[in-house]
VOPAGU-2260 file (C-alpha; in pm, 1 decimal, decimal comma):
REM VOPAGU-2260
SITE   aa  ch    i         X         Y         Z
SITE  MET   A    0      -3,8      -1,5       4,3
SITE  SER   A    1     126,3     327,8     -96,6
SITE  ARG   A    2     176,7     648,4     141,8
SITE  SER   A    3     -84,9     818,4     -34,3
SITE  ASP   A    4    -310,4     521,2      -7,5
SITE  GLU   A    5    -264,7     464,3     371,3
SITE  VAL   A    6    -311,1     844,3     423,5
SITE  ALA   A    7    -683,7     815,7     232,9
SITE  GLN   A    8    -769,3     473,9     432,4
SITE  LEU   A    9    -681,1     663,3     742,9
SITE  ILE   A   10    -877,7     994,8     708,5
SITE  SER   A   11   -1160,6     764,9     575,1
SITE  TYR   A   12   -1130,6     543,1     949,5
SITE  ASP   A   13   -1149,4     889,2    1092,1
SITE  LYS   A   14   -1478,7    1017,2     927,4
SITE  ILE   A   15   -1665,4     695,6    1007,8
SITE  ASN   A   16   -1487,5     715,6    1347,3
SITE  LEU   A   17   -1687,2    1066,0    1360,6
SITE  LEU   A   18   -2042,5     901,1    1253,1
SITE  LYS   A   19   -1972,6     671,1    1492,7
SITE  LYS   A   20   -1967,1     895,4    1780,3
SITE  ASP   A   21   -2293,2    1090,4    1615,3
SITE  LEU   A   22   -2495,5     806,9    1634,4
SITE  PHE   A   23   -2324,3     691,2    2014,3
SITE  SER   A   24   -2457,7    1043,9    2127,1
SITE  TYR   A   25   -2819,1    1010,7    1950,7
SITE  ILE   A   26   -2852,5     665,8    2108,1
SITE  ASP   A   27   -2755,1     780,3    2498,0
SITE  GLN   A   28   -2999,4    1034,8    2424,9
SITE  ASN   A   29   -3291,1     863,2    2316,6
SITE  SER   A   30   -3262,7     522,7    2403,4
SITE  GLN   A   31   -3621,4     516,3    2474,3
SITE  LYS   A   32   -3752,3     635,2    2153,6
SITE  ILE   A   33   -3526,6     372,6    2004,0
SITE  ASP   A   34   -3637,6      85,3    2224,6
SITE  ALA   A   35   -3980,2     163,0    2099,9
SITE  ASN   A   36   -3908,9     106,4    1707,1
SITE  LEU   A   37   -3540,9     -69,4    1685,8
SITE  PRO   A   38   -3624,6    -134,0    1305,8
SITE  VAL   A   39   -3654,9     214,1    1233,5
SITE  PHE   A   40   -3362,5     293,3    1424,8
SITE  PHE   A   41   -3128,5      61,7    1233,5
SITE  GLY   A   42   -3281,9     148,9     896,6
SITE  HIS   A   43   -3168,3     502,1     994,0
SITE  VAL   A   44   -2822,5     370,1    1061,1
SITE  ILE   A   45   -2815,5     176,1     785,0
SITE  SER   A   46   -2893,3     493,3     509,0
SITE  SER   A   47   -2649,1     702,1     714,8
SITE  LEU   A   48   -2367,8     466,2     716,5
SITE  GLU   A   49   -2390,2     386,6     288,6
SITE  ARG   A   50   -2527,1     740,6     207,4
SITE  SER   A   51   -2187,6     848,7     385,1
SITE  PHE   A   52   -1968,2     604,2     275,3
SITE  PRO   A   53   -2078,1     414,0     -63,7
SITE  GLY   A   54   -1785,2     231,0    -108,8
SITE  ILE   A   55   -1728,2     101,2     262,8
SITE  ASP   A   56   -1578,3    -222,1     295,6
SITE  ASP   A   57   -1786,4    -566,5     427,2
SITE  THR   A   58   -1566,9    -571,8     730,5
SITE  SER   A   59   -1588,8    -213,6     858,9
SITE  HIS   A   60   -1944,6    -193,5     748,1
SITE  ASP   A   61   -2013,3    -491,9     967,0
SITE  GLU   A   62   -1804,7    -369,2    1221,2
SITE  PHE   A   63   -1974,5     -83,2    1272,0
SITE  ILE   A   64   -2285,1    -218,5    1284,6
SITE  ASP   A   65   -2179,4    -447,3    1578,8
SITE  ALA   A   66   -2054,0    -140,2    1740,5
SITE  ILE   A   67   -2427,0      40,3    1736,7
SITE  ALA   A   68   -2560,4    -265,7    1820,2
SITE  PHE   A   69   -2362,3    -295,1    2155,2
SITE  ARG   A   70   -2409,9      74,4    2217,8
SITE  VAL   A   71   -2782,4      16,9    2183,7
SITE  MET   A   72   -2756,3    -286,2    2434,4
SITE  GLU   A   73   -2536,8     -18,3    2659,9
SITE  ALA   A   74   -2785,0     265,5    2660,8
SITE  SER   A   75   -3132,2      47,0    2688,5
SITE  SER   A   76   -3352,0      47,8    3030,6
SITE  ARG   A   77   -3459,4    -257,8    2851,6
SITE  ALA   A   78   -3158,0    -441,5    2819,4
SITE  GLY   A   79   -3203,8    -674,1    3122,2
SITE  SER   A   80   -3424,4    -880,8    2925,8
SITE  VAL   A   81   -3271,8   -1137,4    2761,3
SITE  GLU   A   82   -3552,9   -1158,8    2483,7
SITE  PHE   A   83   -3504,3    -766,4    2435,3
SITE  ILE   A   84   -3140,7    -813,7    2338,1
SITE  GLU   A   85   -3255,3   -1084,1    2132,2
SITE  ARG   A   86   -3455,4    -852,1    1923,0
SITE  ILE   A   87   -3139,4    -613,9    1910,9
SITE  VAL   A   88   -2897,9    -884,1    1734,5
SITE  GLN   A   89   -3180,1    -988,8    1516,5
SITE  ASN   A   90   -3229,5    -624,3    1397,1
SITE  ALA   A   91   -2872,8    -572,1    1329,0
SITE  ILE   A   92   -2781,3    -869,2    1163,3
SITE  ARG   A   93   -3042,2    -778,5     909,1
SITE  LEU   A   94   -2804,6    -530,5     804,9
SITE  LYS   A   95   -2463,9    -708,3     790,5
SITE  ARG   A   96   -2300,3    -810,2     481,9
SITE  ASN   A   97   -2204,4   -1116,9     623,8
SITE  GLY   A   98   -2447,9   -1353,2     681,1
SITE  ARG   A   99   -2257,6   -1546,5     929,1
SITE  GLY   A  100   -2202,1   -1223,1    1125,6
SITE  LYS   A  101   -2433,1   -1306,0    1383,8
SITE  GLY   A  102   -2163,9   -1478,5    1621,7
SITE  THR   A  103   -2022,9   -1127,8    1714,4
SITE  LEU   A  104   -2353,7    -969,9    1776,7
SITE  ASP   A  105   -2402,3   -1309,5    2043,4
SITE  ILE   A  106   -2050,0   -1243,4    2187,2
SITE  LEU   A  107   -2148,4    -851,3    2247,2
SITE  ALA   A  108   -2505,8    -988,9    2417,5
SITE  GLY   A  109   -2322,5   -1183,7    2618,4
SITE  LEU   A  110   -2107,4    -919,8    2761,6
SITE  LYS   A  111   -2380,9    -705,7    2812,5
SITE  LEU   A  112   -2543,6    -994,2    3007,6
SITE  MET   A  113   -2230,8   -1024,1    3215,2
SITE  THR   A  114   -2273,9    -682,4    3317,3
SITE  LEU   A  115   -2614,4    -700,7    3421,9
SITE  GLY   A  116   -2528,9   -1008,3    3656,3
SITE  ARG   A  117   -2730,2   -1234,4    3392,6
SITE  TYR   A  118   -2449,5   -1505,4    3439,4
SITE  SER   A  119   -2603,6   -1808,8    3314,8
SITE  GLU   A  120   -2728,5   -1651,0    3018,3
SITE  ALA   A  121   -2366,5   -1498,5    2939,6
SITE  VAL   A  122   -2209,8   -1847,8    2959,7
SITE  THR   A  123   -2473,9   -1943,6    2751,3
SITE  ALA   A  124   -2432,8   -1663,1    2417,8
SITE  LEU   A  125   -2012,7   -1677,8    2487,5
SITE  ARG   A  126   -1986,4   -2093,3    2587,0
SITE  PRO   A  127   -2000,5   -2130,6    2157,9
SITE  TYR   A  128   -1715,6   -1887,8    2078,5
SITE  VAL   A  129   -1488,0   -1992,3    2348,0
SITE  LYS   A  130   -1190,6   -2081,7    2105,9
SITE  PHE   A  131   -1182,5   -1749,7    1916,2
SITE  ASP   A  132   -1027,7   -1541,7    2172,6
SITE  VAL   A  133    -907,3   -1576,5    2526,8
SITE  ARG   A  134   -1073,9   -1340,8    2670,1
SITE  ILE   A  135   -1417,0   -1498,9    2616,5
SITE  GLY   A  136   -1300,1   -1781,5    2833,5
SITE  MET   A  137   -1178,8   -1603,7    3116,9
SITE  TYR   A  138   -1505,7   -1417,9    3124,5
SITE  ILE   A  139   -1657,2   -1757,0    3117,0
SITE  SER   A  140   -1466,1   -1841,5    3420,3
SITE  TYR   A  141   -1567,7   -1499,9    3572,0
SITE  CYS   A  142   -1924,9   -1544,4    3531,8
SITE  TYR   A  143   -1920,2   -1913,6    3708,4
SITE  LEU   A  144   -1699,6   -1743,7    3988,9
SITE  MET   A  145   -1992,5   -1506,9    4028,1
SITE  LEU   A  146   -2220,3   -1786,7    3993,9
SITE  SER   A  147   -2061,1   -1953,7    4307,4
SITE  ARG   A  148   -2124,4   -1664,9    4522,6
SITE  LYS   A  149   -2435,7   -1758,4    4567,4
SITE  GLU   A  150   -2379,3   -2177,3    4646,2
SITE  GLN   A  151   -2376,0   -2284,2    4968,8
SITE  ARG   A  152   -2025,5   -2428,1    5041,6
SITE  LYS   A  153   -1963,4   -2771,9    5212,2
SITE  LEU   A  154   -1714,0   -2817,5    5464,6
SITE  SER   A  155   -1468,5   -3132,8    5413,8
SITE  GLU   A  156   -1371,5   -3399,5    5702,2
SITE  THR   A  157   -1122,3   -3131,9    5799,8
SITE  GLY   A  158   -1336,4   -2883,1    5878,7
SITE  LYS   A  159   -1231,5   -2666,6    5569,1
SITE  ALA   A  160   -1460,0   -2563,3    5324,7
SITE  ARG   A  161   -1478,9   -2757,8    4993,3
SITE  PRO   A  162   -1504,4   -2547,1    4634,5
SITE  SER   A  163   -1846,6   -2488,7    4503,8
SITE  GLU   A  164   -1952,9   -2651,6    4169,2
SITE  MET   A  165   -1930,7   -2365,3    4026,6
SITE  GLU   A  166   -1588,8   -2254,5    4165,2
SITE  LEU   A  167   -1483,8   -2593,5    4023,3
SITE  ALA   A  168   -1624,5   -2498,2    3699,6
SITE  ALA   A  169   -1454,0   -2158,0    3680,9
SITE  ARG   A  170   -1107,3   -2368,9    3726,2
SITE  GLU   A  171   -1193,0   -2604,7    3478,7
SITE  GLN   A  172   -1248,1   -2306,9    3208,6
SITE  LEU   A  173    -931,7   -2163,1    3297,8
SITE  LEU   A  174    -765,0   -2512,8    3250,4
SITE  GLU   A  175    -961,9   -2542,3    2905,8
SITE  VAL   A  176    -835,3   -2202,8    2815,7
SITE  LEU   A  177    -474,5   -2320,8    2964,5
SITE  ARG   A  178    -482,6   -2664,8    2725,7
SITE  THR   A  179    -628,5   -2512,0    2396,6
SITE  LYS   A  180    -429,3   -2159,5    2407,4
SITE  PRO   A  181    -693,0   -1917,2    2177,5
SITE  PRO   A  182    -525,6   -1580,5    2049,6
SITE  LEU   A  183    -581,9   -1291,4    2240,1
SITE  HIS   A  184    -717,7   -1000,0    2061,8
SITE  ARG   A  185    -823,3   -1204,9    1770,9
SITE  LEU   A  186   -1153,2   -1044,8    1832,7
SITE  SER   A  187   -1143,6    -673,7    1783,0
SITE  HIS   A  188   -1498,5    -663,0    1927,7
SITE  LEU   A  189   -1417,5    -731,3    2260,2
SITE  ASP   A  190   -1199,5    -438,4    2259,3
SITE  ILE   A  191   -1411,9    -242,2    2481,6
SITE  ARG   A  192   -1159,4     -56,5    2725,6
SITE  ALA   A  193   -1437,0     203,5    2793,2
SITE  ASN   A  194   -1630,2     -73,0    2977,9
SITE  THR   A  195   -1450,0     -86,4    3328,3
SITE  PHE   A  196   -1659,9    -356,5    3453,8
SITE  LEU   A  197   -1538,4    -609,5    3152,2
SITE  GLU   A  198   -1219,9    -494,7    3226,5
SITE  GLU   A  199   -1210,1    -560,4    3598,4
SITE  ALA   A  200   -1358,9    -904,2    3569,5
SITE  TYR   A  201   -1096,8    -978,0    3287,3
SITE  TRP   A  202    -801,8    -886,9    3534,9
SITE  ALA   A  203    -972,6   -1048,1    3852,5
SITE  ILE   A  204   -1001,7   -1397,4    3673,3
SITE  LEU   A  205    -670,1   -1377,4    3585,9
SITE  GLY   A  206    -580,8   -1276,8    3959,0
SITE  ARG   A  207    -810,4   -1602,2    4038,0
SITE  ALA   A  208    -590,7   -1804,5    3747,3
SITE  LEU   A  209    -205,9   -1665,6    3924,8
SITE  ALA   A  210    -346,4   -1789,1    4248,8
SITE  TRP   A  211    -476,2   -2118,2    4113,6
SITE  PHE   A  212    -221,9   -2232,5    3893,2
SITE  PRO   A  213     102,4   -2090,3    4032,0
SITE  THR   A  214     345,8   -2264,5    3825,2
SITE  GLU   A  215     156,0   -2203,1    3477,6
SITE  PRO   A  216     333,1   -1888,6    3348,6
SITE  TRP   A  217     115,8   -1846,4    3020,8
SITE  PHE   A  218    -128,2   -1659,4    3269,9
SITE  LEU   A  219     140,0   -1422,3    3336,3
SITE  GLU   A  220     226,9   -1395,6    2928,9
SITE  ILE   A  221    -175,4   -1321,3    2834,2
SITE  GLY   A  222    -148,2   -1044,1    3077,2
SITE  LEU   A  223     110,5    -896,1    2958,1
SITE  GLU   A  224       7,5    -887,3    2627,2
SITE  LYS   A  225    -320,1    -726,8    2733,6
SITE  ALA   A  226    -148,7    -481,3    2965,4
SITE  LYS   A  227      83,1    -386,0    2706,5
SITE  LYS   A  228    -202,6    -345,7    2419,8
SITE  ASP   A  229    -392,0    -136,3    2637,2
SITE  LYS   A  230     -64,2      89,9    2801,6
SITE  ASN   A  231    -139,4     -62,5    3135,9
SITE  GLN   A  232     150,4     -40,5    3285,2
SITE  GLU   A  233      79,9     -42,8    3670,5
SITE  MET   A  234     -44,6    -370,0    3544,9
SITE  ARG   A  235     244,9    -461,5    3363,7
SITE  GLU   A  236     463,1    -361,9    3623,6
SITE  LYS   A  237     253,5    -535,3    3887,2
SITE  LEU   A  238     255,7    -880,1    3668,6
SITE  LEU   A  239     626,1    -843,9    3596,6
SITE  LYS   A  240     695,7    -823,2    3989,6
SITE  ILE   A  241     530,7   -1180,4    4000,0
SITE  ALA   A  242     695,0   -1337,0    3695,0
SITE  ASN   A  243    1022,6   -1253,1    3879,1
SITE  GLU   A  244     951,4   -1387,7    4182,1
SITE  ARG   A  245     829,7   -1710,1    4042,3
SITE  PHE   A  246    1006,4   -1743,0    3684,2
SITE  PHE   A  247    1326,2   -1552,0    3741,3
SITE  ASN   A  248    1526,9   -1737,2    3467,0
SITE  ASP   A  249    1235,4   -1716,9    3220,2
SITE  MET   A  250    1446,3   -1560,1    2950,9
SITE  PHE   A  251    1104,2   -1487,1    2817,6
SITE  PHE   A  252     980,5   -1270,7    3098,8
SITE  LEU   A  253    1358,8   -1118,6    3137,7
SITE  ARG   A  254    1292,1    -992,0    2741,6
SITE  GLU   A  255     953,4    -806,5    2899,3
SITE  LEU   A  256    1120,3    -679,9    3226,4
SITE  TYR   A  257    1413,9    -545,7    2983,6
SITE  ALA   A  258    1143,2    -383,1    2714,1
SITE  LEU   A  259     965,6    -177,6    2973,3
SITE  ARG   A  260    1289,4     -38,6    3180,4
SITE  LEU   A  261    1370,0     105,7    2861,3
SITE  GLU   A  262    1062,8     254,8    2796,9
SITE  GLN   A  263    1063,9     429,0    3080,8
SITE  LYS   A  264    1433,3     536,2    3012,7
SITE  ASP   A  265    1565,8     370,1    3346,8
SITE  GLY   A  266    1900,8     334,3    3227,6
SITE  ALA   A  267    2026,3     180,9    3575,3
SITE  GLY   A  268    1715,4     -64,8    3593,8
SITE  THR   A  269    1796,8    -196,2    3252,2
SITE  ALA   A  270    2119,2    -228,7    3299,7
SITE  GLY   A  271    2023,1    -431,6    3607,9
SITE  VAL   A  272    1788,2    -691,9    3356,4
SITE  VAL   A  273    2131,5    -762,4    3174,0
SITE  THR   A  274    2307,3    -821,1    3450,1
SITE  GLN   A  275    2043,5   -1089,8    3555,9
SITE  MET   A  276    2002,6   -1228,3    3224,6
SITE  GLU   A  277    2401,0   -1264,8    3215,9
SITE  GLN   A  278    2364,3   -1468,4    3551,1
SITE  GLN   A  279    2113,9   -1677,0    3435,5
SITE  TYR   A  280    2235,3   -1780,4    3090,2
SITE  PRO   A  281    2619,2   -1702,7    3097,9
SITE  ASP   A  282    2707,1   -1885,7    2761,0
SITE  SER   A  283    2405,7   -1729,3    2552,2
SITE  PRO   A  284    2514,1   -1471,8    2337,5
SITE  GLU   A  285    2128,5   -1282,8    2359,4
SITE  PRO   A  286    2247,7   -1104,6    2732,4
SITE  VAL   A  287    2532,5    -964,5    2559,9
SITE  TYR   A  288    2305,0    -827,1    2271,3
SITE  PHE   A  289    2094,1    -653,2    2489,8
SITE  GLY   A  290    2375,9    -516,5    2680,1
SITE  LEU   A  291    2515,9    -371,7    2319,3
SITE  LYS   A  292    2178,5    -221,1    2249,4
SITE  LEU   A  293    2125,7     -62,1    2568,2
SITE  ALA   A  294    2511,4      92,7    2527,6
SITE  LEU   A  295    2399,8     159,5    2150,4
SITE  LEU   A  296    2099,6     377,8    2260,5
SITE  SER   A  297    2295,8     488,9    2563,9
SITE  GLY   A  298    2601,5     643,7    2346,5
SITE  SER   A  299    2858,8     481,2    2577,9
SITE  ARG   A  300    3176,5     447,5    2450,2
SITE  ASN   A  301    3300,3     276,1    2780,4
SITE  SER   A  302    2984,1      35,0    2785,2
SITE  PHE   A  303    2990,8     -89,5    2408,1
SITE  LEU   A  304    3339,2    -167,1    2405,2
SITE  GLN   A  305    3279,7    -374,3    2709,7
SITE  TYR   A  306    2978,0    -528,7    2550,5
SITE  ARG   A  307    3174,8    -549,6    2207,0
SITE  GLN   A  308    3466,8    -764,9    2362,6
SITE  LYS   A  309    3211,2    -965,1    2540,4
SITE  ALA   A  310    3042,8   -1053,8    2190,9
SITE  VAL   A  311    3375,3   -1155,6    2089,6
SITE  GLU   A  312    3423,3   -1424,4    2364,5
SITE  ALA   A  313    3036,4   -1554,7    2312,5
SITE  GLY   A  314    3149,3   -1608,6    1941,3
SITE  ILE   A  315    2917,2   -1382,2    1761,9
SITE  PRO   A  316    2936,6   -1418,4    1421,1
SITE  VAL   A  317    3211,3   -1159,1    1289,0
SITE  HIS   A  318    2971,9    -943,3    1067,0
SITE  LEU   A  319    2776,9    -839,3    1315,9
SITE  ILE   A  320    3035,4    -702,0    1515,2
SITE  TYR   A  321    3093,5    -525,0    1230,1
SITE  LEU   A  322    2755,7    -404,9    1228,6
SITE  PHE   A  323    2731,7    -291,5    1550,2
SITE  ASP   A  324    3052,3     -65,8    1520,9
SITE  PHE   A  325    2833,5      56,2    1256,7
SITE  ALA   A  326    2563,3     198,0    1477,9
SITE  PHE   A  327    2758,4     307,0    1705,3
SITE  ALA   A  328    2938,8     538,3    1479,9
SITE  LEU   A  329    2577,7     617,5    1335,3
SITE  LEU   A  330    2408,2     665,1    1629,6
SITE  THR   A  331    2679,4     891,4    1790,6
SITE  ASN   A  332    2705,1    1098,3    1441,1
SITE  GLU   A  333    3051,0     958,8    1380,4
SITE  ALA   A  334    3007,3    1023,7    1007,4
SITE  ALA   A  335    3376,2     955,1     901,4
SITE  ASP   A  336    3407,8     602,3    1112,7
SITE  ALA   A  337    3033,7     534,5     989,0
SITE  ALA   A  338    3135,3     556,3     595,7
SITE  ALA   A  339    3477,6     379,2     680,0
SITE  GLY   A  340    3298,3     111,4     861,9
SITE  LEU   A  341    3006,1      58,3     543,8
SITE  ARG   A  342    3313,6      48,6     327,1
SITE  GLU   A  343    3457,6    -230,6     468,5
SITE  MET   A  344    3157,5    -436,6     537,0
SITE  LYS   A  345    3144,5    -400,3     164,0
SITE  ARG   A  346    3453,9    -500,7      94,4
SITE  ARG   A  347    3409,5    -831,2     342,3
SITE  PHE   A  348    3112,3    -945,7     329,5
SITE  ALA   A  349    2950,3   -1016,7      -7,2
SITE  SER   A  350    2658,1   -1151,9     134,5
SITE  LEU   A  351    2515,1    -854,3     322,9
SITE  LYS   A  352    2488,0    -663,4     -13,9
SITE  TYR   A  353    2159,4    -605,2     -24,4
SITE  TYR   A  354    2114,1    -516,9     329,6
SITE  LEU   A  355    2457,2    -243,5     329,9
SITE  THR   A  356    2258,7     -77,9      -3,0
SITE  LEU   A  357    1952,9      -6,3     228,6
SITE  ILE   A  358    2157,8     131,6     484,5
SITE  GLU   A  359    2402,7     305,9     257,9
SITE  HIS   A  360    2029,3     453,9     140,2
SITE  ILE   A  361    1928,1     574,5     459,5
SITE  MET   A  362    2247,0     667,3     607,6
SITE  PRO   A  363    2243,6    1065,3     444,5
SITE  ASP   A  364    1947,7    1123,7     604,7
SITE  ALA   A  365    2021,0     977,4     975,3
SITE  LEU   A  366    2366,5    1203,2     990,9
SITE  SER   A  367    2183,2    1494,7     797,1
SITE  GLY   A  368    2112,9    1729,6    1100,5
SITE  ASP   A  369    1741,0    1755,0    1049,1
SITE  GLU   A  370    1635,7    1617,9    1372,8
SITE  SER   A  371    1311,0    1486,1    1260,6
SITE  ARG   A  372    1447,6    1272,5     925,7
SITE  ALA   A  373    1763,2    1151,8    1140,0
SITE  ARG   A  374    1543,8    1028,9    1389,9
SITE  THR   A  375    1298,7     840,7    1157,3
SITE  ALA   A  376    1620,1     689,9     972,7
SITE  ARG   A  377    1834,5     575,3    1256,7
SITE  LYS   A  378    1436,1     440,8    1397,4
SITE  ASP   A  379    1428,8     283,8    1081,1
SITE  PHE   A  380    1830,9     119,9    1084,4
SITE  PHE   A  381    1816,7       6,6    1456,6
SITE  ASP   A  382    1468,5    -151,8    1402,8
SITE  SER   A  383    1578,8    -348,5    1111,4
SITE  LEU   A  384    1944,2    -439,4    1295,7
SITE  GLU   A  385    1784,4    -585,3    1568,8
SITE  ALA   A  386    1549,5    -811,3    1343,2
SITE  TYR   A  387    1850,6    -937,3    1157,2
SITE  THR   A  388    1998,9   -1003,2    1489,8
SITE  PHE   A  389    1772,7   -1186,3    1672,6
SITE  GLN   A  390    1756,3   -1397,2    1322,2
SITE  VAL   A  391    2122,8   -1440,9    1314,3
SITE  LEU   A  392    2106,7   -1520,4    1711,9
SITE  LYS   A  393    1766,5   -1689,5    1731,2
SITE  ILE   A  394    1627,9   -1499,7    1949,7
SITE  ARG   A  395    1297,7   -1574,4    1969,7
SITE  ASP   A  396    1117,2   -1186,9    1980,3
């Protein structure tokens, strides 16, 4: 896709969002009128959408209808009725271009039933879609947990309360999620961060998962993935603290902690993570690379030379070390050293011809003195260098 096409797509997306916001506002202010005549309202929606965006693609079209239907459920005083929610779903499904698109509306209906405390009905609505997105399984488990509060617990022979049937169902659901490992964020319809109830439900059941299955790192992994996507730094810190206590030698969590400290521009904290990596994996080149990366980003010559020597001792391929030398010169504005390094690599490493040609193309921008151009060029170069290093050293991203 060309740059002009990307810009046009963004503009179209913004305009669709404006129409969506206008309709949301109308729904919030006129929910009783809408409830009284759903077909007329949805007819108005489809007319506005297709008149404003005659060339809208099928996916965007159907996602728009889903969003409007969920907003009607959220605003309606009659949404406590399962029958009324089904009426909303039926009116919306008639407008969708994908005739099999009822699933997303069923999921949204299930989420609404959850927020109303209709947990049994929510489980029924969500259950068929449990393998599509990990959050659905987590929400079902939360529903069982809430239902367990209505059950009377029985005492065991030791006098301790036994888990109720619904609590056991919640645990079984989490075990099913762990076994099948559905993807996270596969269904964009579940990205409803404005709904604080659903957010709190997700983190509450994840907390139970961490308590019930303390030896399973996967629950921490999906928690971190969601926290990163939501830009929830507080939760990232909390989960990484737990991970560092339970799985202190797991490189996945060490990488995540390194990335967080780097984002926070915490040089000492990042260096501490590198030290921890080196202690846990003394024979691996991976901690050496992360030490080099920190040195390159900080511009510290002493630190760079220290980790460069470690890279040589760790047996990191020579062509990578030359690339790191070039990177340090480029990122510290040493134009002559960068040019000399590039010439030497072109002479010695014929296999890098295409990559070095790309580097040569962005090098003038990186050293241009124009802050914006230089920042973009350096980021592009560094991202490509990291991707290439991960490939060579077989580091799992």
